[in-house]
C-alpha positions as protocol buffer text, in pm:
chain_id: "A"
residue {
  index: 1
  type: MET
  ca { x: 13210 y: 8605 z: 15818 }
}
residue {
  index: 2
  type: ASP
  ca { x: 13364 y: 8945 z: 16024 }
}
residue {
  index: 3
  type: LYS
  ca { x: 13490 y: 9156 z: 15681 }
}
residue {
  index: 4
  type: GLN
  ca { x: 13633 y: 9383 z: 15905 }
}
residue {
  index: 5
  type: LYS
  ca { x: 13829 y: 9167 z: 16154 }
}
residue {
  index: 6
  type: LEU
  ca { x: 13971 y: 9015 z: 15783 }
}
residue {
  index: 7
  type: LEU
  ca { x: 14096 y: 9329 z: 15665 }
}
residue {
  index: 8
  type: ASN
  ca { x: 14235 y: 9416 z: 16036 }
}
residue {
  index: 9
  type: LEU
  ca { x: 14421 y: 9155 z: 15958 }
}
residue {
  index: 10
  type: LEU
  ca { x: 14510 y: 9176 z: 15617 }
}
residue {
  index: 11
  type: GLU
  ca { x: 14644 y: 9511 z: 15718 }
}
residue {
  index: 12
  type: ALA
  ca { x: 14839 y: 9375 z: 15991 }
}
residue {
  index: 13
  type: ASN
  ca { x: 14988 y: 9112 z: 15798 }
}
residue {
  index: 14
  type: ALA
  ca { x: 14886 y: 9083 z: 15427 }
}
residue {
  index: 15
  type: LYS
  ca { x: 15139 y: 8777 z: 15400 }
}
residue {
  index: 16
  type: MET
  ca { x: 14888 y: 8596 z: 15591 }
}
residue {
  index: 17
  type: THR
  ca { x: 14760 y: 8254 z: 15449 }
}
residue {
  index: 18
  type: LEU
  ca { x: 14425 y: 8179 z: 15335 }
}
residue {
  index: 19
  type: GLU
  ca { x: 14426 y: 7864 z: 15573 }
}
residue {
  index: 20
  type: GLU
  ca { x: 14578 y: 8115 z: 15883 }
}
residue {
  index: 21
  type: LEU
  ca { x: 14316 y: 8333 z: 15806 }
}
residue {
  index: 22
  type: SER
  ca { x: 14014 y: 8044 z: 15800 }
}
residue {
  index: 23
  type: GLU
  ca { x: 14184 y: 7982 z: 16159 }
}
residue {
  index: 24
  type: ALA
  ca { x: 14119 y: 8324 z: 16242 }
}
residue {
  index: 25
  type: LEU
  ca { x: 13825 y: 8375 z: 16168 }
}
residue {
  index: 26
  type: GLY
  ca { x: 13628 y: 8088 z: 16162 }
}
residue {
  index: 27
  type: ASP
  ca { x: 13521 y: 8048 z: 15781 }
}
residue {
  index: 28
  type: SER
  ca { x: 13612 y: 7839 z: 15485 }
}
residue {
  index: 29
  type: THR
  ca { x: 13911 y: 7974 z: 15287 }
}
residue {
  index: 30
  type: GLU
  ca { x: 13756 y: 7937 z: 15002 }
}
residue {
  index: 31
  type: ASN
  ca { x: 13513 y: 8247 z: 15117 }
}
residue {
  index: 32
  type: ILE
  ca { x: 13784 y: 8424 z: 15245 }
}
residue {
  index: 33
  type: ALA
  ca { x: 13962 y: 8433 z: 14947 }
}
residue {
  index: 34
  type: ALA
  ca { x: 13613 y: 8514 z: 14775 }
}
residue {
  index: 35
  type: GLN
  ca { x: 13573 y: 8799 z: 14970 }
}
residue {
  index: 36
  type: ILE
  ca { x: 13910 y: 8904 z: 14966 }
}
residue {
  index: 37
  type: ASP
  ca { x: 13849 y: 8930 z: 14551 }
}
residue {
  index: 38
  type: ALA
  ca { x: 13537 y: 9158 z: 14646 }
}
residue {
  index: 39
  type: PHE
  ca { x: 13724 y: 9391 z: 14820 }
}
residue {
  index: 40
  type: GLU
  ca { x: 14028 y: 9473 z: 14551 }
}
residue {
  index: 41
  type: ASN
  ca { x: 13692 y: 9432 z: 14300 }
}
residue {
  index: 42
  type: GLU
  ca { x: 13561 y: 9709 z: 14471 }
}
residue {
  index: 43
  type: LYS
  ca { x: 13876 y: 9926 z: 14586 }
}
residue {
  index: 44
  type: VAL
  ca { x: 13860 y: 9863 z: 14921 }
}
residue {
  index: 45
  type: ILE
  ca { x: 14182 y: 9698 z: 14954 }
}
residue {
  index: 46
  type: LEU
  ca { x: 14433 y: 9948 z: 14741 }
}
residue {
  index: 47
  type: GLY
  ca { x: 14801 y: 9704 z: 14789 }
}
residue {
  index: 48
  type: TYR
  ca { x: 14991 y: 9535 z: 14989 }
}
residue {
  index: 49
  type: ASN
  ca { x: 15301 y: 9684 z: 15079 }
}
residue {
  index: 50
  type: ALA
  ca { x: 15598 y: 9593 z: 15244 }
}
residue {
  index: 51
  type: MET
  ca { x: 15724 y: 9766 z: 15582 }
}
residue {
  index: 52
  type: ILE
  ca { x: 16144 y: 9823 z: 15485 }
}
residue {
  index: 53
  type: ASP
  ca { x: 16380 y: 9971 z: 15729 }
}
residue {
  index: 54
  type: TRP
  ca { x: 16567 y: 10178 z: 15474 }
}
residue {
  index: 55
  type: GLU
  ca { x: 16777 y: 10249 z: 15740 }
}
residue {
  index: 56
  type: LYS
  ca { x: 16939 y: 9862 z: 15740 }
}
residue {
  index: 57
  type: THR
  ca { x: 17009 y: 9900 z: 15375 }
}
residue {
  index: 58
  type: LYS
  ca { x: 17255 y: 10119 z: 15114 }
}
residue {
  index: 59
  type: ARG
  ca { x: 16972 y: 10311 z: 15022 }
}
residue {
  index: 60
  type: ALA
  ca { x: 16969 y: 10681 z: 15181 }
}
residue {
  index: 61
  type: THR
  ca { x: 16649 y: 10851 z: 15164 }
}
residue {
  index: 62
  type: VAL
  ca { x: 16540 y: 11205 z: 15351 }
}
residue {
  index: 63
  type: THR
  ca { x: 16172 y: 11175 z: 15504 }
}
residue {
  index: 64
  type: ALA
  ca { x: 16013 y: 11528 z: 15514 }
}
residue {
  index: 65
  type: MET
  ca { x: 15661 y: 11645 z: 15629 }
}
residue {
  index: 66
  type: ILE
  ca { x: 15539 y: 11970 z: 15479 }
}
residue {
  index: 67
  type: GLU
  ca { x: 15282 y: 12158 z: 15615 }
}
residue {
  index: 68
  type: LEU
  ca { x: 15063 y: 12385 z: 15347 }
}
residue {
  index: 69
  type: LYS
  ca { x: 14827 y: 12661 z: 15379 }
}
residue {
  index: 70
  type: VAL
  ca { x: 14630 y: 12682 z: 15086 }
}
residue {
  index: 71
  type: VAL
  ca { x: 14381 y: 12883 z: 14929 }
}
residue {
  index: 72
  type: PRO
  ca { x: 14093 y: 12641 z: 14803 }
}
residue {
  index: 73
  type: THR
  ca { x: 13996 y: 12685 z: 14424 }
}
residue {
  index: 74
  type: ARG
  ca { x: 13644 y: 12823 z: 14317 }
}
residue {
  index: 75
  type: GLY
  ca { x: 13463 y: 12498 z: 14267 }
}
residue {
  index: 76
  type: GLN
  ca { x: 13697 y: 12308 z: 14332 }
}
residue {
  index: 77
  type: GLY
  ca { x: 13830 y: 12335 z: 14728 }
}
residue {
  index: 78
  type: PHE
  ca { x: 14191 y: 12130 z: 14796 }
}
residue {
  index: 79
  type: ASP
  ca { x: 14096 y: 11919 z: 14483 }
}
residue {
  index: 80
  type: ALA
  ca { x: 14280 y: 12046 z: 14220 }
}
residue {
  index: 81
  type: LEU
  ca { x: 14616 y: 12157 z: 14452 }
}
residue {
  index: 82
  type: ALA
  ca { x: 14593 y: 11786 z: 14595 }
}
residue {
  index: 83
  type: GLU
  ca { x: 14547 y: 11620 z: 14279 }
}
residue {
  index: 84
  type: ARG
  ca { x: 14847 y: 11801 z: 14108 }
}
residue {
  index: 85
  type: LEU
  ca { x: 15040 y: 11684 z: 14427 }
}
residue {
  index: 86
  type: VAL
  ca { x: 14965 y: 11311 z: 14385 }
}
residue {
  index: 87
  type: ASN
  ca { x: 15144 y: 11236 z: 14047 }
}
residue {
  index: 88
  type: TYR
  ca { x: 15448 y: 11348 z: 14210 }
}
residue {
  index: 89
  type: PRO
  ca { x: 15664 y: 11034 z: 14298 }
}
residue {
  index: 90
  type: GLU
  ca { x: 15851 y: 11177 z: 14562 }
}
residue {
  index: 91
  type: VAL
  ca { x: 15514 y: 11232 z: 14778 }
}
residue {
  index: 92
  type: LYS
  ca { x: 15450 y: 10931 z: 14949 }
}
residue {
  index: 93
  type: SER
  ca { x: 15143 y: 11059 z: 15147 }
}
residue {
  index: 94
  type: LEU
  ca { x: 14917 y: 11365 z: 15096 }
}
residue {
  index: 95
  type: TYR
  ca { x: 14598 y: 11430 z: 15371 }
}
residue {
  index: 96
  type: LEU
  ca { x: 14417 y: 11743 z: 15411 }
}
residue {
  index: 97
  type: MET
  ca { x: 14392 y: 11829 z: 15757 }
}
residue {
  index: 98
  type: SER
  ca { x: 14180 y: 12055 z: 15992 }
}
residue {
  index: 99
  type: GLY
  ca { x: 14397 y: 12327 z: 16186 }
}
residue {
  index: 100
  type: GLY
  ca { x: 14696 y: 12577 z: 16139 }
}
residue {
  index: 101
  type: TYR
  ca { x: 14773 y: 12380 z: 15814 }
}
residue {
  index: 102
  type: ASP
  ca { x: 14509 y: 12293 z: 15528 }
}
residue {
  index: 103
  type: ILE
  ca { x: 14736 y: 11986 z: 15424 }
}
residue {
  index: 104
  type: TRP
  ca { x: 14983 y: 11746 z: 15528 }
}
residue {
  index: 105
  type: VAL
  ca { x: 15227 y: 11568 z: 15261 }
}
residue {
  index: 106
  type: LEU
  ca { x: 15511 y: 11312 z: 15347 }
}
residue {
  index: 107
  type: ILE
  ca { x: 15809 y: 11320 z: 15064 }
}
residue {
  index: 108
  type: GLU
  ca { x: 16081 y: 11153 z: 15032 }
}
residue {
  index: 109
  type: GLY
  ca { x: 16416 y: 11197 z: 14851 }
}
residue {
  index: 110
  type: LYS
  ca { x: 16775 y: 11124 z: 14842 }
}
residue {
  index: 111
  type: THR
  ca { x: 16922 y: 11401 z: 15013 }
}
residue {
  index: 112
  type: LEU
  ca { x: 16828 y: 11696 z: 15232 }
}
residue {
  index: 113
  type: ARG
  ca { x: 16887 y: 11927 z: 14948 }
}
residue {
  index: 114
  type: GLU
  ca { x: 16687 y: 11723 z: 14657 }
}
residue {
  index: 115
  type: VAL
  ca { x: 16368 y: 11753 z: 14942 }
}
residue {
  index: 116
  type: ALA
  ca { x: 16444 y: 12078 z: 14981 }
}
residue {
  index: 117
  type: MET
  ca { x: 16460 y: 12232 z: 14593 }
}
residue {
  index: 118
  type: PHE
  ca { x: 16122 y: 11991 z: 14583 }
}
residue {
  index: 119
  type: VAL
  ca { x: 15943 y: 12198 z: 14841 }
}
residue {
  index: 120
  type: ALA
  ca { x: 16119 y: 12558 z: 14664 }
}
residue {
  index: 121
  type: LYS
  ca { x: 16049 y: 12447 z: 14294 }
}
residue {
  index: 122
  type: LYS
  ca { x: 15762 y: 12243 z: 14262 }
}
residue {
  index: 123
  type: VAL
  ca { x: 15524 y: 12299 z: 14555 }
}
residue {
  index: 124
  type: ALA
  ca { x: 15572 y: 12682 z: 14699 }
}
residue {
  index: 125
  type: PRO
  ca { x: 15500 y: 12784 z: 14341 }
}
residue {
  index: 126
  type: MET
  ca { x: 15238 y: 12612 z: 14309 }
}
residue {
  index: 127
  type: ASP
  ca { x: 14910 y: 12817 z: 14254 }
}
residue {
  index: 128
  type: GLY
  ca { x: 14680 y: 12870 z: 14560 }
}
residue {
  index: 129
  type: VAL
  ca { x: 14971 y: 12771 z: 14784 }
}
residue {
  index: 130
  type: LYS
  ca { x: 14984 y: 13039 z: 15082 }
}
residue {
  index: 131
  type: SER
  ca { x: 15283 y: 12910 z: 15272 }
}
residue {
  index: 132
  type: THR
  ca { x: 15486 y: 12580 z: 15366 }
}
residue {
  index: 133
  type: GLY
  ca { x: 15652 y: 12430 z: 15667 }
}
residue {
  index: 134
  type: THR
  ca { x: 15891 y: 12134 z: 15634 }
}
residue {
  index: 135
  type: HIS
  ca { x: 15973 y: 11891 z: 15892 }
}
residue {
  index: 136
  type: PHE
  ca { x: 16261 y: 11676 z: 15867 }
}
residue {
  index: 137
  type: VAL
  ca { x: 16252 y: 11350 z: 15994 }
}
residue {
  index: 138
  type: LEU
  ca { x: 16565 y: 11206 z: 16237 }
}
residue {
  index: 139
  type: THR
  ca { x: 16437 y: 10925 z: 16357 }
}
residue {
  index: 140
  type: LYS
  ca { x: 16153 y: 10686 z: 16273 }
}
residue {
  index: 141
  type: TYR
  ca { x: 16015 y: 10511 z: 16553 }
}
residue {
  index: 142
  type: LYS
  ca { x: 15727 y: 10347 z: 16466 }
}
residue {
  index: 143
  type: ASP
  ca { x: 15503 y: 10391 z: 16132 }
}
residue {
  index: 144
  type: LYS
  ca { x: 15156 y: 10160 z: 16067 }
}
residue {
  index: 145
  type: GLY
  ca { x: 15163 y: 9975 z: 16389 }
}
residue {
  index: 146
  type: VAL
  ca { x: 15600 y: 9895 z: 16339 }
}
residue {
  index: 147
  type: ILE
  ca { x: 15787 y: 9922 z: 16572 }
}
residue {
  index: 148
  type: PHE
  ca { x: 16121 y: 10034 z: 16445 }
}
residue {
  index: 149
  type: CYS
  ca { x: 16342 y: 10065 z: 16707 }
}
residue {
  index: 150
  type: ASP
  ca { x: 16332 y: 9984 z: 17103 }
}
residue {
  index: 151
  type: ARG
  ca { x: 16532 y: 10095 z: 17398 }
}
residue {
  index: 152
  type: LYS
  ca { x: 16656 y: 9753 z: 17494 }
}
residue {
  index: 153
  type: GLY
  ca { x: 16907 y: 9789 z: 17165 }
}
residue {
  index: 154
  type: ASP
  ca { x: 16688 y: 9471 z: 17044 }
}
residue {
  index: 155
  type: THR
  ca { x: 16667 y: 9547 z: 16711 }
}
residue {
  index: 156
  type: ARG
  ca { x: 16385 y: 9270 z: 16653 }
}
residue {
  index: 157
  type: ARG
  ca { x: 16082 y: 9389 z: 16505 }
}
residue {
  index: 158
  type: LEU
  ca { x: 15750 y: 9382 z: 16669 }
}
residue {
  index: 159
  type: PHE
  ca { x: 15433 y: 9350 z: 16550 }
}
residue {
  index: 160
  type: SER
  ca { x: 15044 y: 9521 z: 16677 }
}
residue {
  index: 161
  type: TYR
  ca { x: 14794 y: 9318 z: 16528 }
}
residue {
  index: 162
  type: ASP
  ca { x: 14512 y: 9588 z: 16738 }
}
């Protein structure tokens, strides 16, 4: 079985049935189920998520990308700050980056003010944070391979299974 192809298929569409995966991979459903269980036990597969276009619901959210310049902690580097940030429910993604900033944080809140106050009161004052740069998302066009809108006005979702 091509384990990488199995992971690619699940990443693109975690709702694929064992039968669909079996057909795509040319292997038995039993082998595929066993491999998925192994991936879950080994923490290769960490969870399953639905992509939701929140703009089409009544839930209002504001998304912001926060860039942080950080002074690494002696003996722990950037990990100490990252460990504090990952525990905030507002933090949806967190990456150590190369370039002009050290850490990139994706956060969500209910309002611009809520996001701004999170950055001002919780992130910026943290030990080791030298500066922040906040960028508010105005429109989401594509996320994790899913196109959220297209130019022709067709609102159907298009999926990429590359």
